[in-house]
N, C-alpha and C positions, 0 to 999 in steps of 0.2 A: 372198574370197567376197563377192559383191555383195549389197546389202541387198534384202530383199523389196520388191516394188512396193507403193505405198500402195493402200488400198482404193479411194480416189477422189482424183484430182488434177485441179485446174483450173489450167491453165498459161497465164498471160497471156491469159485469156479475155475477149473483147469480144463483146457480145450486141446484137442489133438486132431490132426488130419493125416491120413495114411499111416496111422500107428505112431506118429511122432508128436509129442506134446509141444505145442507152439506158444501157448500163453498159460501162465499159472497164477492162481490166487487172485482172481478178479472178485472184488467185493463192492457191491453197489446196491443202494436202495433208492428207488425213485417214487415220488408221490405222483398221483394222477395228474395228467396234463403237462408234465415236465418233459424236457427234451434233453437227450444225452447224445453228444457227438463222440464217436470213437475215431481217434486219429493215430497215425503212425506211418512209418515209411513202408514202401511196397514190400510185401512178404512178412510184415510184422504180425499178421494173424487177425486182421480186422474182419475179413469175411468169415474166417473160422469161428471167431467169437459170435458173430451175428447168426451164423447157421446153427450154432449150438444153442443160442438163446431161442431161436425159432423152433427148435426141436428136431431139426434134420440130422444133426450130429449128436451123439451121446457124449456127455462130459466124461473126462478122465476122473474127475473128482468134483464134489460140490453139487449145488442145486440151482435151478432156475425156477422161480416161483412167480406166478401171475396172480395177484390178490390172494396169496397164501397157498395156492395150488401148485404142486410140482408139475411143470410142463411136460417132463419126460415120462410121467405116469399116465398121461392122457392118451386117448385114441387120437388118430390123425384128425378125425372130424371134430371132436371136442376141442382139440388144440386150435384148429382153424376158426373156431367160434370165439376164441379168446385173444388170438394173436395173428396178425397178418404179416406176411413176409413178401417183400419185393426184391428180387435178386438184381445183381449188378448188370448183367447183360441179358435180361429177359427179352425173349423174342416172341411176340404173339404169332400164332400160326398164320402163314401168308394168306390162306384162302378164307380166313374168318373175317367177318365184318367187325369193325371196332366195337360196336355195341354188344355183339355176341361174345367177344373176348372179355369185356368188362363184366358182363353178366356172370362169367365163371366165378367171380368173387362171391356169388350167392350160393354156390354148390353146397357149402357146409350146412345150409339151412333147408335143403330140399330132400324129399324122399327120392329114391332112385327113379330116373326117367321122368321126373315131374318138373314142372316149372311154376315157381311162385307167382302169384298175381302181381306183386309189386316189384318183381325183379327188374323189369325194364325201367320202371320209374327210378329205382335206386341207381341203376347203371347210368341213366341220363343225368341224375343229380351229381354223381361222381365225375362224369365227363365235364359238366359245367364247372365244377370246382377247379379243375385243372385247365380250363379254357379250351377244351377239345369237343364241345358239344356239336359243333358244325361238322365234325369228322365222323359222327356216329355211324353213318352208312357207307363209309369208305372201306375198302379192303385193307387189312393190316399190311399187306405187301406194299401199299402205296405210301406208308409212313416213313418220314425221315427218322434218323436216330433220336433226335430230341423229342419228336412226336411219340415215338415208341416209349420213351421214358415216362412221358406224361400219361399215356394211356395205361401203362403198367401200374403207375401210381393210382390211377382211377380204379383199376381192378382191385387194388389193395384197399382203397377207401370204401368201395362197394361191399367189401367183406364185413363192414360194420363191427370191427373189433376195437376194444379199448386200447390195445397196444399195437403200434406199427413198428416193424423192424425193416429198415430200408438200407440196402447196400449201394452206396454211391448214387443217391437219387438225382444229384445235379450233373452227373456225367452226361455229356453230349448236349447240355442245355446252354443257350447263350446267357449272357449276364442278366438280362431282364427276367428271363424265365427261371433262372436260379433263384433270384430274389423273390419272385412271385410264388414259387413253389415252397420255399422256406417260410415265407409269410403265411401261406395257407396252412402249413403244418403248425406254425406258431399259434394260429388262431383257431385250430380245429378242435381243441380240447382233448385230443388223443395224447397218450404217453408215447413218445417217439424215441427210438434208438436208431442212430444213423451213422454209418461209416462215411467219412468225408475227407477229401484231400485238402480242400481250401481252408487253411487255418484262419484266414480273415472271416470267412463265413461261420466257422465254428465259434469264433470269438463273438460274433455279432448276434447270432440267432439262438444259441443254445444255453440252457441253464447250467449244464455240467459238461465237462470234457474229460474223457478217459484217454490217456496217452499210453500207447503200447510201446515198450522200449526193450528190445532185445529179449523177448520172451517173458518180460515182466510187465505188470500193470501198475502204473503209478496211480496214486489216489485220485479217484474221480473228484473234481472240484470245480467251482465256478471258473469261467475262462480266464479271468485276471490272475487266478492262482495257478491253474493248470498249465497255462501257456506263458509262464515267465520267460523273459528273453534268454536266461541261462538254460532253461529247459529246452526251448526251441532250438537253441544253438547246439546243445548236447545231442538231442535226439535226431534232428533233421539236418544239421550242418549248415544252417542259414542264420542270419542275424534278424532279430525282430525288435520292433519298437511299438509302444502303445501311444497312439495319437488321439487327441480329443478334438472333435469338430465344433463349430460354433453352437451346435445344439446340445453340447455337453455329452454327446454320444462317443464312447471310446471305440477306436478301431485298432486292430492289430495289423501292422505293416511289416512284411518280410522282404528281405533283400539277399543278394548273394553273400555267401560266407564259406569259409573253408571248413571241411569236415574236421571236428575236433578229435584229438587223440589224447589218451590218458597221460601220456608222457610229456605232453607239450605244456610247459609252464605258463604260456601266454593264454591258454584257454580260460574262459570264465569258469568259476567253480560250479560243479553240478549240484543242484539243490537236493539231489538224492532221490532214491526210488523207495516208494512205500506201497503197501498193498492194502491199506485200510481206507475204506470210503466212509462218508458220513451222510446221513439222510439229507435230501434236498429240503 
């Protein structure tokens, strides 16, 4: 009996933007319900990888498969039924009501110009999940940056896909709402791929971390392995320490550090770059 396909598999994936290859040889297999954080310095290709995974960009090489199906071989409508994407700076139309915008997540399931009976209910459920149900009848123009992020996530949740691809979902959110949002994703049952800047959040909430380093993808691994102090120092130019709180939960703490140079004998040794992932 053959094994069930992974919820999401990136197979020797190389990604480009504007004709320039920015990341090569990404190899990841994720089981259903797991969460992957994609981290790297600005310009390392995080958004390009996510947009390729979501099907908006064609890969230079390799495949993206959702439950064994090649994402780039699907029509836009079929792809939107399998995978939801929420962009980094998504701006709902100013003249739309919040509930109208969130209901757009139901479009892949509608016939043209129709409205499904339970679209409003699903939109309201998604707004409740992100704590924005009281804003359902507000104009999108009235939303703050953080509220726009939460409403955009609600639109993605209303899409009812197994896989969520989120580009910087914690951007513009205060600390409490960052934690609330990631806890929601953790408990949602969705398979989640997220670009994120905060290494502490990546270490605390995600099953696997993919570090992008100078156009190469280090092996996706559990946070304690992917975010070793030497790796963080080499890639981000900061010092990192793992601290354990009284509940035995481990946290990654980062602090100032100088950018390492290959010729500097005082730098920590680089644990190396590899392009092979292993199943979660």
